[in-house]
C-alpha positions, -999 to +999 in steps of 0.1 A: -189-068-611-155-055-628-158-018-609-129-004-592-142+024-567-126+042-539-146+047-508-148+079-494-164+089-456-188+111-454-202+130-419-240+113-426-262+110-451-266+146-462-234+150-468-234+125-490-260+133-508-246+169-510-215+153-525-241+135-549-260+165-560-228+187-563-206+160-588-184+151-556-196+114-552-202+090-582-229+074-562-235+068-532-258+041-511-292+058-495-322+046-478-352+040-504-373+070-496-343+092-495-337+073-532-368+074-540-369+114-534-334+119-552-349+101-579-374+124-585-350+152-587-333+137-613-310+112-597-310+071-611-314+045-591-291+019-605-298-014-582-318-021-549-298-040-520-325-067-522-331-106-526-359-096-553-369-067-573-396-045-553-428-038-563-426+001-562-395-002-585-402-030-612-375-018-632-345-013-610-327-043-610-311-058-573-278-055-566-278-097-567-292-100-606-260-072-612-236-095-602-230-082-565-240-103-542-253-077-515-288-075-494-290-054-467-328-043-451-330-015-434-344-024-401-355-002-361-363-020-332-382-007-300-364-018-271-373-014-235-352-021-203-344-055-191-366-057-160-398-049-178-428-070-170-437-095-195-471-084-197-465-049-205-438-063-234-469-082-246-486-052-245-464-032-263-459-056-290-496-060-297-498-023-299-468-021-324-478-050-344-519-035-350-498+003-356-477-014-379-509-034-396-526-002-401-492+017-415-482-010-439-505+001-473-495+038-471-456+027-462-460+010-493-476+033-516-461+063-504-419+050-501-422+020-515-413+001-484-427-029-472-425-034-433-425-065-414-424-075-377-410-094-364-413-106-325-386-103-293-369-138-299-371-133-341-357-097-332-327-114-317-316-142-340-322-115-365-300-086-352-273-121-348-271-127-382-272-091-396-237-088-370-225-121-384-228-105-422-210-075-413-184-090-396-176-109-425-179-081-452-152-060-427-130-091-423-132-094-462-128-057-466-097-057-448-110-036-419-105-061-398-083-091-396-089-129-382-123-142-365 
């Protein structure tokens, strides 16, 4: 991208948002609903960490389009104790999927997000991949050395 930046650690999202608003930070990376709220207050969304442009923000390019090969997803996981009966896990899984299907249109319209549901095995695979990517980024940045 040809841009030199200095990372400035912040004590969480609130401190980063405050720094941006007060001109102490030139840019921050933030969750999409927060970024949209900030844009409504005058900030500019300069790119999204997605594979493709978001339907909710069609004029905002991805970082990949801008020459920065970064793509991240925000994710949350519902977990249960290891000894939870399979039947209970199945009922929870079905209830979560049904709730997500019901909530998806509003989440897309109000926050610009397209939630997805992964089952237990898919979630484990996804998390392993995300950890591998994060480890590689830390290695490339010099934060860690070795494998």
